[in-house]
N, C-alpha and C positions, 0 to 999 in steps of 0.2 A: 641187159644191155647188149648192144650190137657188137659182135666179136671183131668185126672188120673196122668199123668206125670208132668205136667206144661211146657212141651216143646212147643215152637211156631211151630204149624203145618200148618198154612196157612196164606198168606197175599196176597194182590192183589192191584194194582193201576198202575199209578196214576189216581186220579180223582180230578177234579177241585173243589177247596174249594168253599162253598158257592152255588154250584149248586147240588152237590152229598150229601146227609145226610147219616148216618150209614144204615138206613133201605133200601135205595135206592142201596147202594152198596151191601148189604146182598141179596137183590133180584136180582141184575144184575150179582153177581159173585158167592157167596158162596152156594147159594141154589142149583145151579147146581152140586156142588161138593159133596153134601151130599147123602148117600145112603138111600134107602127106611128104614123108621123107625129111622133114625138118627137125632138127634135134638142137637140144641146149647142151652147153659144156657145163657140167655140174660137179660137185664134190661127191664123195662116196655116199652121203646121206641120202641122196637121191636114187640110189640103186634099184629099190623097189617101187619107186613111183613112176608108173607108165614107161617101163624100160625101153620101149621102141622109140621114145622121144628124148632120151637122155644119153650123153657120152659122158661117163664119169669112171673113175679108177676101179677096175675089176668089174665093170658092168658089161652089158650085152655088147656094146659097140666100142669098149676100151680097145685101143689099137696100140700094139707094141711100137716102140720108137718115137711115140708122139707124147710120151709123159712130160717132158721138160716143157714142150709147147703148151700143152693142156694145163699145167700148173701155172705157167705165165698169164694165161687167159683168167684162171680163177683168182690169181693175185691182183689183177687188174680190177676185178670185180670187188674185191676186199678193199681196194683203195676207194671205190665208190661208196662201199658201205661206211667206211671210217668217216668220209667227207658228210654222209648223212648223220652220223652220230655226233658230228660237231654242232648240228641244230639242236641236239637234244631231243629230237623227235622219236627216237627209237627207244630211249631210256626214261624219259620223264613221263610220268602219267598225264594224260590229256584231260584237262579239268574244265574244258568248256563244253558248249552244246554239241553233243554226239554228232548230230546232223551236219555240223560244219568240219568234222574231222577230216573227211576226204578232201574237202576244198584246202583246208591248211596244209595237208600233206601234198596235194597236187602243186601248190605254190611253192613248197620246198623242193620238189622235184624240178619244177622249171628253173628256179634259181640255181640249183646245183648243175643242171644242164648248161645254163648260160655260163656259169663259173668255169666250166670245162674249156671254154673258148679261150679264156685268159690263163688258166692254170690246167693245161691239158694233161691227160693220163700218158703213160708211157705207151708207144705203139706196139702192136703184135702183129707179126706177119703170120697169117693163119691161112693154111691150105687144107681144106677138108677132103 
């Protein structure tokens, strides 16, 4: 999600659960979408995943004095994750045609993004 606007700006999948962890998905897909010098704010689990593209606690780009702000950004992302979980799409096994899984997930992402207009996330003033 975009740090400045709070909009969902990227998603990818499907990936088989238990085989792909977040770091592997990041390296497989998101890194190739980032421009030179662009970085993502992440938790410590991404420390070894393309370190030139992530800002995380104790990572290459971890900056002292910004930990509280970085935690606020990560907390806002967790709020989005919780709203996704409300759909059951992240915890309930998908039992329909696998070819439609991406379409179903895309629909949930669009509906979640639309819901942010009426139930917005808390704002974050972020200066990189």
